[in-house]
C-alpha positions in Angstrom: -28.1 1.6 -2.5 -30.0 -1.6 -2.8 -27.4 -3.6 -1.1 -28.0 -1.3 1.9 -31.6 -2.5 2.0 -30.8 -5.9 2.7 -31.8 -7.5 5.8 -28.4 -9.4 6.1 -26.7 -6.3 6.0 -25.4 -5.2 9.4 -25.7 -1.7 11.0 -21.9 -1.2 11.1 -21.5 -2.7 7.2 -24.5 -0.4 6.2 -22.7 2.7 8.0 -19.4 2.3 6.0 -21.3 1.7 2.8 -23.2 4.9 3.3 -19.7 6.8 3.3 -18.5 5.3 0.2 -19.2 8.5 -1.7 -19.3 12.1 -0.6 -22.7 14.1 -0.1 -22.0 16.2 -3.1 -21.0 13.5 -5.3 -24.5 12.0 -4.7 -26.2 15.3 -5.2 -24.7 15.7 -8.6 -25.5 12.2 -9.6 -29.1 12.8 -8.5 -29.2 15.9 -10.6 -27.6 14.1 -13.6 -29.9 11.3 -13.5 -33.0 13.5 -13.1 -31.9 15.6 -16.3 -31.6 12.0 -17.9 -34.9 11.0 -17.1 -36.4 14.3 -17.8 -34.8 13.9 -21.5 -36.9 10.5 -21.3 -34.2 8.0 -20.2 -35.2 5.5 -17.9 -33.0 2.8 -15.7 -32.5 0.2 -16.9 -31.1 2.1 -20.1 -30.0 0.8 -23.2 -26.6 1.9 -24.9 -28.7 2.9 -27.6 -30.5 5.3 -25.5 -27.2 6.5 -23.5 -25.5 7.4 -26.9 -28.8 9.1 -27.9 -28.7 10.9 -24.9 -25.3 12.3 -25.0 -25.3 13.0 -28.9 -28.5 15.1 -28.1 -26.9 16.9 -25.4 -23.4 17.3 -27.0 -23.7 20.8 -28.3 -25.3 22.2 -25.1 -23.0 20.4 -22.3 -19.1 20.2 -22.0 -17.6 16.8 -22.6 -16.6 16.5 -18.9 -20.1 17.4 -17.8 -21.4 14.6 -20.3 -18.9 12.1 -18.7 -20.2 12.8 -15.2 -23.7 12.2 -16.6 -22.5 8.9 -17.9 -20.9 8.1 -14.5 -24.3 8.7 -12.7 -26.1 6.6 -15.1 -23.6 3.9 -14.5 -23.8 4.4 -10.5 -27.8 4.1 -10.9 -27.5 0.8 -12.5 -25.1 -0.7 -10.2 -27.2 0.2 -7.4 -29.7 -1.7 -8.6 -27.4 -4.6 -9.3 -27.5 -4.0 -13.3 -25.1 -4.4 -15.6 -24.4 -0.4 -16.7 -24.7 0.3 -20.5 -22.3 3.3 -20.0 -19.5 0.9 -20.8 -20.9 -0.6 -24.3 -18.7 0.0 -27.1 -21.7 2.6 -28.8 -21.5 4.4 -26.0 -17.8 5.0 -25.6 -17.4 5.7 -29.6 -20.1 8.2 -29.2 -18.6 10.2 -26.4 -14.8 9.8 -28.4 -16.7 11.4 -31.4 -18.1 14.3 -29.5 -14.7 15.1 -28.1 -13.0 14.8 -31.4 -15.5 16.6 -33.4 -15.8 19.4 -30.3 -12.5 19.4 -29.0 -12.0 18.7 -25.1 -10.2 22.1 -24.1 -10.9 22.9 -20.4 -12.6 26.2 -19.8 -10.5 27.7 -16.9 -11.1 30.8 -15.0 -8.5 33.5 -15.1 -6.2 33.2 -11.8 -6.2 35.5 -9.2 -2.7 37.3 -9.3 -0.7 38.8 -6.5 -1.5 42.5 -7.3 -5.4 41.6 -7.5 -4.8 39.7 -4.0 -3.1 42.7 -2.3 -5.5 44.9 -3.5 -8.2 42.7 -2.0 -6.5 42.3 1.2 -5.6 45.9 2.0 -9.3 46.7 1.5 -10.4 44.6 4.6 -10.9 46.4 7.7 -11.5 45.7 11.6 -11.6 42.2 13.3 -13.5 40.6 10.6 -11.2 41.7 8.0 -8.0 40.5 9.6 -9.6 37.2 9.7 -10.8 37.2 6.1 -7.1 38.6 5.1 -5.5 35.8 7.0 -8.0 32.9 5.0 -7.6 34.9 1.9 -3.7 34.7 2.1 -3.4 31.3 3.5 -5.6 29.8 0.6 -3.7 32.0 -1.9 0.0 30.8 -0.4 -1.1 27.1 -0.3 -3.3 27.0 -3.4 -5.8 25.0 -1.3 -9.5 24.2 -2.4 -11.9 26.3 -0.3 -13.3 23.2 1.3 -9.9 22.5 2.4 -9.3 25.6 3.8 -12.5 25.9 5.8 -12.0 22.6 7.4 -9.0 23.7 9.4 -8.7 23.8 12.9 -6.6 25.9 14.9 -4.7 22.4 16.0 -4.0 22.0 12.2 -1.7 25.2 12.3 1.7 25.2 13.5 4.0 28.3 13.3 7.6 27.7 12.8 10.8 29.9 12.5 10.4 29.2 8.5 6.7 30.2 8.5 3.5 28.2 8.8 2.7 24.4 8.6 -0.8 23.3 7.8 -1.9 19.9 8.4 -4.6 19.0 5.9 -6.6 16.0 7.4 -8.7 15.1 4.4 -9.1 16.4 0.7 -11.0 15.9 -2.4 -8.0 14.0 -3.7 -7.5 12.3 0.0 -11.1 10.8 0.6 -9.7 8.2 3.0 -7.9 10.8 5.2 -4.5 10.1 5.2 -3.6 13.7 5.6 -0.6 15.7 4.4 1.5 18.7 5.7 1.3 21.8 3.6 4.2 24.3 4.1 3.8 28.0 3.8 7.3 29.9 4.1 7.6 33.0 5.7 8.1 35.7 3.2 8.7 39.6 3.5 7.3 42.0 0.7 4.6 44.6 -0.1 
């Protein structure tokens, strides 16, 4: 970020500025910006070039992907202290036209159902199978993201008479780490 390069920026301020976006987000922005520049775009970009870029990719990329590309382009401009062309009426109208002509239904993977989960869990063997079964069942019962599941520590799991209470310290929807508890009731069944 350009404001990180400033000599007036104290080290502790720089540390927190670097933490504003997750590494996965920055990685996605870099990939999107690389695709934009490979197409022929440059920073600073004009609203006309950004609109042409999304129109060019309208039949190949999902609307949500095009929107993420626009966010990456905007971020690149903001990093350099420039005004983003992505908010221009031409770009917004082009994206709206793409959405209207293509539709914006989300593609969604088929959910894993209870019989399928039980089949998977029953096929696991040994100590590592027991561990994997526990993780799969906790993830299934809590509807946690995989990043949330792998971030759990032993001290985040509390057994109660009614089941489990999991302390989720941070998640994709809780970037500031306020945390929340997730209850998984005890059930009996096959």
